[in-house]
N, C-alpha and C positions, 0 to 999 in steps of 0.2 A: 338663268337666262342662257339658250342654248347660242354657241359662238357658230359664225358662219366657215364654211370650207372660204377659203381665200385662194387655193388653184380654179376653184369653182367660177368664184366671182370675177376671176383676172381670165378667165380664157374669152369675153366676147370683146376684152381689148386687147388684147392679144390679136384674136381671128381681124379684127376693126386695123389694127397696126399693120399688119400681114396686107389686108385688102387693100390697104391704101398705100401702098409702099413706094410706087411711082410717083403720088402726089407728094410724099414725104419721103421720095430723094434718099428711102431706106433700100439695100438688098436681101433678099429670102434666097435663101438655098438649102438645100439635103444635101443633109451630111451623109458620108460612108454607112452607117448605122439606121437610118430614117429617121436621124434627129430635126427638127426644122429651127436652119441658123438665120437670125438676123441682124446684119451687120447696119450699124447706126453711124458709124462714125469714121471705120476704117479706110477700106475703098470706098465706100459711100459716100453721099456728101453730106447726109442729113442735114439736122436743122435746130431749130430751138425750138420746132411743135414735134419733133423726135423724141426730143431729151424729156418735152413737156408730158408726152404719151408714156415716153421709158418711166418716167416717176412716178406715173399713175399708176403703171405695173407692178416696181417696187415697193409700194405700199397694198398689193394684195387686192386691187380694186372698190379699196377702203377709204381711200384719201382723193379729195380736189384737188389739183394742182392749177395756178393759173400766173396767168402774166401782168402786172400793175404796174403802174406807176407812181410815185412820189410826188411834192414838188417838182415844178419845174427848173428853180434856183438849185436841187440837188446837182451834186457833180455826177450824179450815176440812179437817173434816178426811176430805173425801169427794172423792176422786183419781181420775182417767183414768189409765190402765196404758197401754204400748205396749210390745208384742215381737212381733220378726221374726226370723225365722233365715236372713231373707235383708237386711240392714238399707242395705245399699249399696245394692240392686237399689228394694229398698223405696221407703227414705227417698230417695235422691236420683235414682231414676229414674221414681219417679214419683210421690212427694206433696210433692218438694220444688214452689215456685211461683217456677220457672222461664222456663216459657212469655209473653214479653211480647204482647200481643193489643191490638191498637186498631185502632179502623175510625170513619168519618164517620155518624151515627147524628140526622138533620135538624137537618144544621147543627153538629152538636155533637160532642165528639169523644167516644167511648166506649172507655175501657180498662182492661183489667184484667188480672191474674195467674191465669196457667192451672196449675193442678195435676191431678194423677192421672194416669192411663194414655196417654191418647191424647199427653202428652207426647212419650212415646218411639215414638208414629205419626210426628207431624207437626210438632214444633219442631226449630230450627236450631240450639238450643244447643249450644253445643261441649265441653258438659260430657258427651253422651251419644259421643263419640268417643274419651273418658280410658276411661269406661265400656265402651267395646264394645260397647254393647248397642241394637238397633235392635229393633223390636217389629212383626210384621205381622199383624193380625188382620183379623176378615171384620165387625166391629164394634169401637166407640172409648165410653171414658165421657171425660168433661173434668169437674172443679168448677175454679167459680170464687167469689171470693168479693165478691159484686155484691148492688146493692138496687132490682136489677129481672134481667129474663132477657136476654140479648145478643140484639141486633137481626139481621135475617139475613142482612144482609152480611158478620158475624161470623160466625155459623156456615156460610156458604160458605168464608171462606176457609180458616176450622179442617177443616172436610170435606175441601175441596182440599188441604189438607198432608198429611190423614192416609190421602189417596188412596182413599177410601170416598163410596159418596151420606150426601147429611144423612141417610137415613132412616136408618141406621145409627149413628148418632152420638148420644148421649145428654148433656146437657149439665147438670147441679146445681148449683144456687145458694143459696148466704143469704150473708145480712148480718152482719159479725162482731157486730152487737149483739143478736141472735138465738140463741135456747140453743142451735138446730143449729152453728150460726156460730162461739159461742163455742167450745163443745166439739172442734171440729173444727182448729183453730183451737189451744188448749191440747195437743191430741196430737199435737203439733208440735215436742213434746220430744226424742226421742228425733231426728228429723230435724234439728234445730239440730244434736244434738251432732255429727251424721254431716257435716255441712254443716264448722261450724266444724273440725272437724278434718281438711276437706281443704284448709280456707284454710289451714291449720297447717300443708301438707304431708306429714302424715302418709299413709303408702301403705294405700288403701283395701281393696287385698287384701288386706291383715295383718287386716282389721275380717270377726272369724269372726259375731259371734251379738251381739245389744243387746237390752236393754227399759231403758226410761224412764216416769218419774211424776211427775205435777203435779198439784196440786190446783186441784178447778175454778174457773175464777170467774165472780164472780155477772156474769149479762151488766147490761151500760149501755146506755141509751138515743143517745147521743150516738156517732159513731163515734169521735172523738179517746180517748177515755175506753174504750170498747169495745176499742180495739186495745191502747191501755195496760193494762188489766188481762188481757188474754190474754196478752201479754210479761211480765206482772210476775211471770204463774205461774210462767213458764220459768226466768226471769233469775233471781229471787229466791227461788223454792221449787221448780224442778225438779231430777229428782234421774236420771242415769241414765247405767248400765253397761255399758261397755262390753267384750267378749273379742277378744281379738287374740292371733294370731301375733306370729311376730320375738322380735327380743331387749327382757330386760324394761327395759332404759335406756331405750330409744325409747317404751316403756308407760308409765314413770315421766313420761318428760319429756311424754307426751301427758298425762297425769294433773294435769302441775301447770300446762300449760295451757289448760286445755278452759275449767276455771270462768270464768263471767261478771262477779265479783269482778277477774280480771284488768284490765277493761278500765277508761280513762280515767274511761270517762261513769258506770260505776257510784254506787249509791248512794241515788238518786235514783227516786219513781215515774217509769216511761216516759210517762207524759202528759205529766207535767213536762219532762223531755228534751226532747221533741218539743218542747213550746212554746218554748223553749230556743233553740233552733236553726231559730225562726218557720217549722215545718212542712219544712223540708228534710233530708225522712229521709235524703239521701246523706251530711250534716252530724255523723252521727249516728257513732261506731264503731262499724264494723261487730262488732268483736271481744267486744261487748256482747251480741251473741245466740248465746247460751251456756246450756246449765242452772246452775242453783246449784251444783249440790254434783256430783262424778263420782267412778267407781268404775272404774281401768282395769285387768284382770284381765289376766296373761300366760299362756298356754297351754301356750306352752315351759317356764317354771319353776314358775307355781302361782302366785306373788307375785299381789298387788291391792294396788294404789296410788290414795288417795284425797286430794282436793285439793276447796277450795272449801266452802262453809257455806251455811245456810238462812238469810235474813232475817227473820222474820214481823214484825219491825217496818214494814220497807217493804212488806210485803206488807200488813199490814194497812193504812196509810194506803191504799193503790191499793182496797182489796176492800170497804173500808168505808161 
């Protein structure tokens, strides 16, 4: 089956965000090379809805992101839910922040991780060879987690890699500490589940569908605390369900291995874990980055396998 062009699919979502910039409290400007820059939470106020739309752009137009509520007795009842009928392409081929970008800007290094559909046009990640996917489109959109717009040198590098003129490129950005940034990172609960499944060597072609939900974290003004809260939302309260083909034994094995509680670093708020390794992100067990609770349903047998737990106590320490 032919795979869609995610940059073409996402173009109407980008246009709609830009057309409604005032209502959504985002700021749209043109960069020095003609690129379109969309500030969703630096100078702009942004908000939850800007973050929801930013999340759908990250998913390459292949996913739906909604706000929902759980029981009113729940201490954090407001949730962001992500669903996509093409979880591998939407999450790993687009949403995953896998494009490492770095340039010199006035004597200082400007480094970010790019996510969104432009990755499938310009990034040299080996992951795309595994996915068997590359995109070609007339325009491209990239999302970065940053507290300022990218410098011209980075814009030029991205446009060249995507083989488009800079004026065909849109870069959307928001810091983790903003409302929009908080939502778009929390909305990676399904992507984290897919990435963990990939790390566990589960065959991605067997993943047919997926859905995930996570509490909306309260933003925090500091980067470390904000990063901690968005990670904790997924690690201690995120829920994901994957629908897979293949043998039931493989589905059960995936369910057993997927939850974050299997990690040796599980049990403390992420900001504390980060401080304990003195800010060296790569010293943290990568198996920690996964949803708290998972269900894997075998489409072959109809059986569902559940594993993991929601840890309200750690979440309360993080969010309060």
